[in-house]
C-alpha positions as a Markdown table, in Angstrom:
| # | Residue | x | y | z |
|---|---|---|---|---|
| 1 | Unk | 93.4 | -70.4 | -121.9 |
| 2 | Unk | 90.0 | -71.9 | -122.8 |
| 3 | Unk | 87.9 | -70.0 | -125.4 |
| 4 | Unk | 85.0 | -67.9 | -124.0 |
| 5 | Unk | 81.7 | -69.7 | -123.6 |
| 6 | Unk | 78.7 | -68.3 | -125.4 |
| 7 | Unk | 77.5 | -66.7 | -122.4 |
| 8 | Unk | 80.8 | -64.9 | -121.8 |
| 9 | Unk | 80.6 | -63.7 | -125.3 |
| 10 | Unk | 77.2 | -62.2 | -124.8 |
| 11 | Unk | 78.1 | -60.4 | -121.6 |
| 12 | Unk | 81.4 | -59.0 | -123.4 |
| 13 | Unk | 78.9 | -57.7 | -126.2 |
| 14 | Unk | 76.6 | -56.1 | -123.9 |
| 15 | Unk | 79.5 | -54.5 | -121.8 |
| 16 | Unk | 81.2 | -53.2 | -125.0 |
| 17 | Unk | 77.9 | -51.9 | -126.3 |
| 18 | Unk | 77.4 | -49.8 | -123.0 |
| 19 | Unk | 80.8 | -48.4 | -123.2 |
| 20 | Unk | 80.3 | -47.5 | -126.8 |
| 21 | Unk | 77.1 | -45.6 | -125.8 |
| 22 | Unk | 78.7 | -43.9 | -122.9 |
| 23 | Unk | 81.8 | -42.9 | -124.9 |
| 24 | Unk | 80.6 | -39.4 | -126.0 |
| 25 | Unk | 79.6 | -38.4 | -122.7 |
| 26 | Unk | 82.7 | -39.6 | -121.1 |
| 27 | Unk | 84.7 | -37.8 | -123.8 |
| 28 | Unk | 82.5 | -34.6 | -122.9 |
| 29 | Unk | 83.1 | -35.1 | -119.1 |
| 30 | Unk | 86.8 | -35.2 | -119.7 |
| 31 | Unk | 86.9 | -32.1 | -122.0 |
| 32 | Unk | 84.9 | -30.2 | -119.4 |
| 33 | Unk | 87.1 | -31.3 | -116.6 |
| 34 | Unk | 90.2 | -30.3 | -118.6 |
| 35 | Unk | 88.9 | -26.9 | -119.5 |
| 36 | Unk | 87.7 | -26.4 | -115.9 |
| 37 | Unk | 91.1 | -27.1 | -114.4 |
| 38 | Unk | 92.8 | -24.5 | -116.9 |
| 39 | Unk | 90.3 | -21.8 | -116.0 |
| 40 | Unk | 90.9 | -22.5 | -112.2 |
| 41 | Unk | 94.8 | -22.9 | -112.4 |
| 42 | Unk | 96.1 | -21.7 | -115.8 |
| 43 | Unk | 99.7 | -22.4 | -114.9 |
| 44 | Unk | 100.3 | -25.4 | -112.9 |
| 45 | Unk | 103.7 | -24.8 | -111.5 |
| 46 | Unk | 103.8 | -28.4 | -109.7 |
| 47 | Unk | 103.1 | -30.4 | -112.6 |
| 48 | Unk | 105.6 | -33.3 | -113.4 |
| 49 | Unk | 105.4 | -35.4 | -116.2 |
| 50 | Unk | 103.7 | -39.0 | -115.8 |
| 51 | Unk | 107.0 | -40.6 | -116.5 |
| 52 | Unk | 110.4 | -39.6 | -116.0 |
| 53 | Unk | 111.9 | -37.9 | -119.2 |
| 54 | Unk | 115.5 | -39.2 | -119.6 |
| 55 | Unk | 117.8 | -40.7 | -122.4 |
| 56 | Unk | 116.7 | -44.0 | -123.5 |
| 57 | Unk | 118.3 | -47.2 | -121.9 |
| 58 | Unk | 120.8 | -48.9 | -124.3 |
| 59 | Unk | 119.5 | -52.0 | -125.8 |
| 60 | Unk | 119.9 | -55.3 | -123.9 |
| 61 | Unk | 123.0 | -57.3 | -124.9 |
| 62 | Unk | 122.3 | -60.6 | -126.5 |
| 63 | Unk | 125.0 | -63.4 | -126.7 |
| 64 | Unk | 128.1 | -64.1 | -125.0 |
| 65 | Unk | 129.4 | -60.4 | -125.3 |
| 66 | Unk | 132.8 | -59.1 | -124.3 |
| 67 | Unk | 134.7 | -61.1 | -121.9 |
| 68 | Unk | 135.0 | -59.6 | -118.3 |
| 69 | Unk | 138.2 | -58.1 | -117.7 |
| 70 | Unk | 140.2 | -59.8 | -114.7 |
| 71 | Unk | 139.4 | -58.2 | -111.3 |
| 72 | Unk | 136.2 | -56.9 | -112.4 |
């Protein structure tokens, strides 16, 4: 990938500055929304975690490993 041009670096700096300036307002908006949602429905019975909670998968095997038994 080619390094960014001076124009791209300038635009990136401007966009990052706008995001930095908007961050406190966005944090306040998120906190207000969370409080409001807890007031409206304190117990969310239909809530599901964002990803399944299960036992971690075993690590991937590297190398030749054990030979397959005949007929498998």
